[in-house]
C-alpha positions as CSV (number, residue, x, y, z in Angstrom):
1,X,33.6,74.6,35.1
2,X,30.2,73.7,36.7
3,X,27.6,72.4,34.2
4,X,25.1,74.6,33.1
5,X,21.6,73.8,35.2
6,X,18.7,73.3,32.6
7,X,15.1,73.2,33.1
8,X,13.1,71.2,29.8
9,X,10.2,72.7,29.0
10,X,7.9,70.1,27.4
11,X,9.9,67.3,28.9
12,X,7.8,64.1,27.2
13,X,7.8,65.4,23.6
14,X,10.1,64.3,20.9
15,X,12.9,67.2,21.4
16,X,12.2,67.2,24.9
17,X,13.3,63.4,25.4
18,X,16.3,64.0,23.1
19,X,17.5,66.9,24.8
20,X,17.2,65.0,27.9
21,X,19.5,61.9,27.1
22,X,21.7,64.2,25.4
23,X,22.0,66.1,28.3
24,X,22.9,63.0,30.5
25,X,25.6,62.8,28.2
26,X,26.9,66.3,28.0
27,X,30.1,67.8,29.9
28,X,28.8,71.2,29.7
29,X,25.2,71.3,30.7
30,X,22.7,68.8,33.0
31,X,19.1,68.4,33.4
32,X,17.7,70.2,36.7
33,X,14.2,70.5,36.3
34,X,11.6,69.2,33.9
35,X,8.1,70.5,33.0
36,X,4.8,69.2,31.3
37,X,1.4,70.5,30.9
38,X,-1.3,69.7,33.9
39,X,-2.9,67.4,31.9
40,X,0.1,65.2,31.3
41,X,0.1,61.5,32.3
42,X,3.8,61.8,33.0
43,X,3.5,64.1,35.7
44,X,5.6,62.8,38.7
45,X,7.5,60.2,36.5
46,X,11.4,60.3,36.4
47,X,12.1,62.5,33.2
48,X,15.1,60.5,32.0
49,X,13.0,57.5,32.3
50,X,10.6,58.6,30.4
51,X,13.1,60.1,27.8
52,X,14.2,56.4,27.5
53,X,18.1,57.0,28.7
54,X,17.6,55.9,32.4
55,X,16.5,57.5,35.7
56,X,18.1,60.7,36.4
57,X,16.0,62.1,39.7
58,X,14.6,64.8,37.8
59,X,10.6,64.6,38.5
60,X,8.4,66.0,36.0
61,X,6.1,68.8,37.2
62,X,3.2,70.8,36.0
63,X,4.4,73.6,38.1
64,X,6.8,76.6,36.7
65,X,8.6,77.5,39.8
66,X,9.3,74.1,41.1
67,X,10.4,73.1,37.5
68,X,13.2,76.1,37.4
69,X,14.4,75.9,41.2
70,X,18.2,75.9,40.8
71,X,18.1,76.4,37.2
72,X,20.5,78.8,35.1
73,X,18.2,78.3,31.7
74,X,15.0,77.1,30.2
75,X,14.9,75.2,27.0
76,X,11.5,75.3,25.5
77,X,10.8,73.3,22.4
78,X,6.9,73.3,23.0
79,X,5.6,75.1,20.1
80,X,4.4,78.8,19.6
81,X,1.1,78.5,21.6
82,X,2.7,77.1,24.5
83,X,5.7,78.9,24.7
84,X,3.6,82.3,24.5
85,X,1.0,80.7,27.2
86,X,4.5,80.0,29.6
87,X,6.1,83.1,28.7
88,X,4.8,85.7,31.3
89,X,6.2,82.7,33.8
90,X,9.7,83.0,32.4
91,X,9.8,87.0,33.1
92,X,8.2,86.4,36.2
93,X,10.9,84.1,37.7
94,X,13.7,85.8,35.6
95,X,15.5,82.5,34.3
96,X,17.2,83.0,30.8
97,X,15.3,81.2,27.8
98,X,16.3,79.1,25.0
99,X,12.9,78.8,22.8
100,X,13.2,76.8,19.8
101,X,9.5,76.9,19.0
102,X,8.4,78.0,15.4
103,X,5.4,79.5,14.1
104,X,5.3,82.7,15.8
105,X,2.8,85.3,14.3
106,X,4.1,88.8,14.2
107,X,2.5,89.5,17.4
108,X,3.9,87.3,19.3
109,X,7.2,87.6,18.2
110,X,6.8,91.7,19.4
111,X,5.9,89.9,22.6
112,X,9.0,87.9,22.5
113,X,11.1,91.1,22.2
114,X,9.1,92.9,24.8
115,X,10.2,89.9,27.2
116,X,13.7,90.0,25.9
117,X,13.5,94.0,27.8
118,X,13.4,92.1,31.0
119,X,15.4,89.0,30.6
120,X,17.9,86.9,28.5
121,X,16.2,85.3,25.5
122,X,17.5,83.3,22.7
123,X,15.2,82.4,20.1
124,X,15.8,80.5,16.6
125,X,13.8,78.8,14.2
126,X,16.7,76.0,13.9
127,X,19.4,75.6,16.6
128,X,21.7,73.5,13.8
129,X,25.2,74.7,13.3
130,X,24.7,73.8,9.7
131,X,21.3,75.7,9.1
132,X,22.8,78.8,10.6
133,X,25.9,78.7,8.6
134,X,23.6,77.8,5.5
135,X,21.8,81.4,6.8
136,X,25.1,83.1,6.4
137,X,26.0,81.6,2.9
138,X,22.4,82.2,1.3
139,X,22.8,85.9,2.6
140,X,26.3,86.2,0.8
141,X,24.8,84.6,-2.5
142,X,21.7,87.0,-2.3
143,X,23.5,90.2,-2.2
144,X,25.9,89.2,-4.5
145,X,23.0,88.4,-7.4
146,X,20.6,91.0,-6.1
147,X,17.5,90.5,-8.3
148,X,18.8,89.2,-11.1
149,X,17.9,85.7,-10.6
150,X,14.6,83.8,-9.3
151,X,14.6,82.7,-5.6
152,X,12.6,79.5,-4.9
153,X,12.6,77.7,-1.5
154,X,11.3,74.2,-1.3
155,X,11.1,72.5,2.4
156,X,10.3,69.3,3.5
157,X,9.4,67.7,6.9
158,X,7.9,64.7,8.5
159,X,4.1,64.4,8.6
160,X,3.4,65.1,12.0
161,X,4.5,69.1,11.6
162,X,2.1,71.2,12.5
163,X,3.3,74.7,11.2
164,X,4.0,75.3,7.4
165,X,6.3,76.8,6.0
166,X,8.7,75.5,8.6
167,X,10.3,78.6,10.7
168,X,13.7,77.7,9.3
169,X,11.9,78.2,5.4
170,X,10.6,81.3,6.6
171,X,13.9,82.4,8.2
172,X,15.6,81.7,5.0
173,X,12.6,83.7,3.1
174,X,14.0,86.7,5.2
175,X,17.4,86.4,4.8
176,X,17.5,86.4,1.3
177,X,14.7,89.0,0.9
178,X,16.5,91.3,3.1
179,X,19.7,90.9,1.2
180,X,17.8,91.5,-1.9
181,X,15.3,94.7,-0.7
182,X,12.5,92.6,-0.7
183,X,9.6,91.9,2.0
184,X,8.9,88.1,2.7
185,X,5.4,88.8,3.7
186,X,4.4,91.0,0.7
187,X,6.7,89.2,-1.6
188,X,6.4,85.7,-0.7
189,X,4.5,83.3,-3.0
190,X,3.2,80.8,-0.7
191,X,0.6,79.2,-3.1
192,X,0.5,78.6,-6.5
193,X,-2.8,77.3,-8.5
194,X,-4.4,77.6,-11.4
195,X,-3.9,80.4,-14.2
196,X,-1.7,82.6,-12.2
197,X,0.1,84.2,-15.1
198,X,3.8,85.0,-15.4
199,X,6.2,85.1,-12.4
200,X,6.9,88.5,-10.9
201,X,10.6,89.4,-10.7
202,X,10.1,90.0,-6.9
203,X,8.2,86.8,-5.6
204,X,10.3,84.7,-3.4
205,X,8.1,81.2,-4.1
206,X,8.0,78.9,-0.9
207,X,6.9,75.5,-1.3
208,X,5.6,73.2,1.1
209,X,6.0,69.3,1.6
210,X,4.7,66.7,4.6
211,X,5.6,63.5,4.4
212,X,6.6,60.3,6.2
213,X,9.4,60.8,8.8
214,X,11.5,63.3,7.2
215,X,13.6,65.2,9.8
216,X,14.1,68.4,7.5
217,X,15.6,69.4,4.4
218,X,15.4,72.8,2.9
219,X,16.8,74.0,-0.5
220,X,17.5,77.4,-2.0
221,X,17.1,77.4,-5.8
222,X,18.4,81.0,-7.4
223,X,17.7,80.4,-11.1
224,X,18.8,82.3,-14.0
225,X,19.2,82.5,-17.8
226,X,21.3,79.2,-18.6
227,X,22.2,78.2,-14.7
228,X,20.6,77.4,-11.5
229,X,22.4,77.6,-7.9
230,X,21.2,75.4,-5.3
231,X,21.8,75.5,-1.5
232,X,20.6,72.9,0.5
233,X,20.7,71.6,4.1
234,X,19.2,68.0,5.2
235,X,19.1,66.7,8.7
236,X,19.1,63.5,9.4
237,X,18.6,63.5,13.2
238,X,16.9,65.6,15.5
239,X,20.5,65.3,17.8
240,X,21.7,68.1,15.1
241,X,18.8,70.8,16.9
242,X,19.5,69.5,20.6
243,X,22.9,69.4,20.3
244,X,22.6,73.0,19.1
245,X,19.9,74.0,21.8
246,X,22.4,72.6,24.6
247,X,25.1,74.7,23.4
248,X,22.8,77.7,23.2
249,X,22.0,77.1,27.1
250,X,25.7,77.2,27.7
251,X,26.2,80.2,26.1
252,X,23.5,82.1,27.1
253,X,24.1,81.7,30.9
254,X,25.2,85.0,32.5
255,X,24.5,86.8,29.8
256,X,22.8,90.5,30.3
257,X,18.7,90.8,29.2
258,X,18.4,91.1,25.5
259,X,17.4,89.0,22.5
260,X,19.6,86.9,20.7
261,X,19.7,83.9,18.2
262,X,22.4,81.2,17.2
263,X,24.4,84.1,14.9
264,X,25.1,85.4,18.4
265,X,26.0,81.9,20.0
266,X,28.4,80.6,17.0
267,X,30.1,84.3,16.7
268,X,28.5,85.3,13.1
């Protein structure tokens, strides 16, 4: 079987570099194009050399048309604003895209849905197999306990992460909110300070930590009278997300237009 040919958007970023190196080792996908913004100091350089895993003959460009030529799938981890800026181009060229960016507003999410009506689009705040299995477990637990337990979510990431809470934490909040008949935007408690009064039954606490080089840690607590259930996922390396993105790209090739997520890739 031919390998899926990937265009890496944000080729010089942390995730872009790791994905490029793992593509060099992959038996299901390979790098075909590499894109960076027009002011990047890495333009015209070999993408593999920039990633630190040896030359691969793919030059980094700022022209989307050049980058996607001959590619089967785009992988984009650039961030919500760069992704939205590039989205019309993805639609124009019609190359299926795997989006790992986070922090999208409701309006931006709606634009992603509109784009998926014209092309295959896979969007996930976290590409990790373990995290997506955790989403499923959280749904099962939340449905079982209903509104009888207080729910709190704590997430921790490295000091350079720009959005808060993380996209993964927000997805966890959405999962438990939907399973218990709540709305994370209305019932989420994202800041507590001062004399705030007693906790309400419906609120879902969401606490954010930013420090050092933490790759990603998420804990959901279901707290009842006399007991507490904690479900935790810890990522030790970005390779977890990179490998998931490559698997998603291989799965997305040849799919019909529509909006997909990692549940689809994993058959959940």
